[in-house]
BALOBA-1460 file (C-alpha; in Angstrom, 3 decimals):
// residues 83
<rec num="1" residu="m" x="3.122" y="-12.222" z="7.502"/>
<rec num="2" residu="s" x="6.874" y="-12.473" z="7.358"/>
<rec num="3" residu="y" x="9.186" y="-11.949" z="4.436"/>
<rec num="4" residu="n" x="12.720" y="-13.196" z="4.006"/>
<rec num="5" residu="r" x="15.564" y="-10.931" z="2.896"/>
<rec num="6" residu="y" x="15.156" y="-11.846" z="-0.785"/>
<rec num="7" residu="d" x="11.446" y="-10.960" z="-0.679"/>
<rec num="8" residu="t" x="12.212" y="-7.626" z="0.974"/>
<rec num="9" residu="v" x="14.715" y="-6.695" z="-1.728"/>
<rec num="10" residu="r" x="12.206" y="-7.566" z="-4.450"/>
<rec num="11" residu="l" x="9.383" y="-5.655" z="-2.720"/>
<rec num="12" residu="n" x="11.575" y="-2.562" z="-2.438"/>
<rec num="13" residu="q" x="11.982" y="-2.556" z="-6.220"/>
<rec num="14" residu="i" x="8.231" y="-2.022" z="-6.717"/>
<rec num="15" residu="e" x="7.111" y="1.602" z="-6.777"/>
<rec num="16" residu="f" x="4.055" y="1.594" z="-4.514"/>
<rec num="17" residu="s" x="2.583" y="4.805" z="-5.942"/>
<rec num="18" residu="l" x="2.364" y="3.283" z="-9.442"/>
<rec num="19" residu="v" x="0.500" y="0.263" z="-8.071"/>
<rec num="20" residu="a" x="-1.877" y="2.447" z="-6.019"/>
<rec num="21" residu="e" x="-2.658" y="4.650" z="-9.041"/>
<rec num="22" residu="k" x="-4.111" y="1.612" z="-10.810"/>
<rec num="23" residu="y" x="-6.796" y="1.309" z="-8.102"/>
<rec num="24" residu="g" x="-7.698" y="4.954" z="-7.548"/>
<rec num="25" residu="r" x="-6.400" y="8.410" z="-7.023"/>
<rec num="26" residu="v" x="-3.114" y="9.125" z="-5.308"/>
<rec num="27" residu="k" x="-2.827" y="12.508" z="-3.641"/>
<rec num="28" residu="k" x="0.457" y="14.218" z="-2.844"/>
<rec num="29" residu="v" x="0.505" y="16.159" z="0.432"/>
<rec num="30" residu="g" x="3.895" y="17.710" z="1.041"/>
<rec num="31" residu="a" x="6.488" y="14.960" z="0.640"/>
<rec num="32" residu="n" x="3.930" y="12.193" z="1.334"/>
<rec num="33" residu="l" x="1.570" y="10.285" z="-0.947"/>
<rec num="34" residu="y" x="-1.925" y="9.250" z="0.152"/>
<rec num="35" residu="a" x="-4.473" y="6.878" z="-1.405"/>
<rec num="36" residu="e" x="-7.888" y="5.543" z="-0.466"/>
<rec num="37" residu="c" x="-7.677" y="2.649" z="1.977"/>
<rec num="38" residu="p" x="-8.699" y="-0.787" z="0.633"/>
<rec num="39" residu="w" x="-9.540" y="-2.107" z="4.116"/>
<rec num="40" residu="h" x="-12.477" y="0.205" z="4.817"/>
<rec num="41" residu="d" x="-14.915" y="2.495" z="3.006"/>
<rec num="42" residu="d" x="-12.702" y="5.519" z="2.484"/>
<rec num="43" residu="k" x="-14.017" y="8.745" z="0.955"/>
<rec num="44" residu="n" x="-10.835" y="10.776" z="1.471"/>
<rec num="45" residu="p" x="-7.314" y="9.429" z="1.045"/>
<rec num="46" residu="s" x="-6.137" y="8.348" z="4.506"/>
<rec num="47" residu="l" x="-3.623" y="5.657" z="3.512"/>
<rec num="48" residu="l" x="-0.021" y="6.848" z="3.620"/>
<rec num="49" residu="i" x="1.957" y="5.032" z="0.933"/>
<rec num="50" residu="g" x="5.693" y="4.750" z="0.548"/>
<rec num="51" residu="g" x="7.166" y="7.057" z="3.106"/>
<rec num="52" residu="r" x="10.533" y="6.562" z="4.739"/>
<rec num="53" residu="k" x="10.139" y="2.799" z="5.017"/>
<rec num="54" residu="g" x="9.867" y="2.211" z="1.264"/>
<rec num="55" residu="n" x="7.037" y="0.055" z="0.005"/>
<rec num="56" residu="f" x="4.848" y="0.201" z="3.064"/>
<rec num="57" residu="c" x="1.398" y="1.645" z="3.704"/>
<rec num="58" residu="h" x="-0.459" y="2.719" z="6.833"/>
<rec num="59" residu="c" x="-4.053" y="3.912" z="7.181"/>
<rec num="60" residu="f" x="-4.598" y="6.658" z="9.720"/>
<rec num="61" residu="s" x="-8.366" y="5.955" z="9.832"/>
<rec num="62" residu="c" x="-8.563" y="2.205" z="10.461"/>
<rec num="63" residu="g" x="-4.981" y="1.592" z="11.630"/>
<rec num="64" residu="k" x="-4.175" y="-1.238" z="9.215"/>
<rec num="65" residu="s" x="-0.840" y="-1.354" z="7.450"/>
<rec num="66" residu="g" x="1.171" y="-3.592" z="5.184"/>
<rec num="67" residu="s" x="3.321" y="-4.023" z="2.105"/>
<rec num="68" residu="v" x="2.441" y="-3.473" z="-1.523"/>
<rec num="69" residu="i" x="1.421" y="-7.152" z="-1.653"/>
<rec num="70" residu="d" x="-0.986" y="-6.706" z="1.271"/>
<rec num="71" residu="y" x="-2.441" y="-3.665" z="-0.518"/>
<rec num="72" residu="v" x="-3.091" y="-5.622" z="-3.738"/>
<rec num="73" residu="m" x="-4.535" y="-8.533" z="-1.753"/>
<rec num="74" residu="a" x="-7.025" y="-6.175" z="-0.075"/>
<rec num="75" residu="q" x="-7.907" y="-4.284" z="-3.262"/>
<rec num="76" residu="k" x="-8.605" y="-7.360" z="-5.383"/>
<rec num="77" residu="k" x="-9.649" y="-9.781" z="-2.601"/>
<rec num="78" residu="l" x="-6.834" y="-12.175" z="-3.509"/>
<rec num="79" residu="s" x="-4.787" y="-14.720" z="-1.603"/>
<rec num="80" residu="f" x="-1.064" y="-14.154" z="-1.097"/>
<rec num="81" residu="k" x="-0.149" y="-16.489" z="-3.987"/>
<rec num="82" residu="e" x="-2.621" y="-14.811" z="-6.333"/>
<rec num="83" residu="a" x="-1.366" y="-11.324" z="-5.502"/>
């Protein structure tokens, strides 16, 4: 999925941790925030959210990653337009 510059600016204004808290627990480990991955059955938080790249997530268990929109799409089983 590609985003244009306008979309990237708008996505960077969303605080990923606040969105992730609506779907489950967010755990702080050092300077990083972790949540449960929406792409697989996750018992322990393995999804790094935010980080240096802003509103981006990466799961260290299944390897999937994406933006805050991709996260919401996976959590709620929505299309891009719906998310």
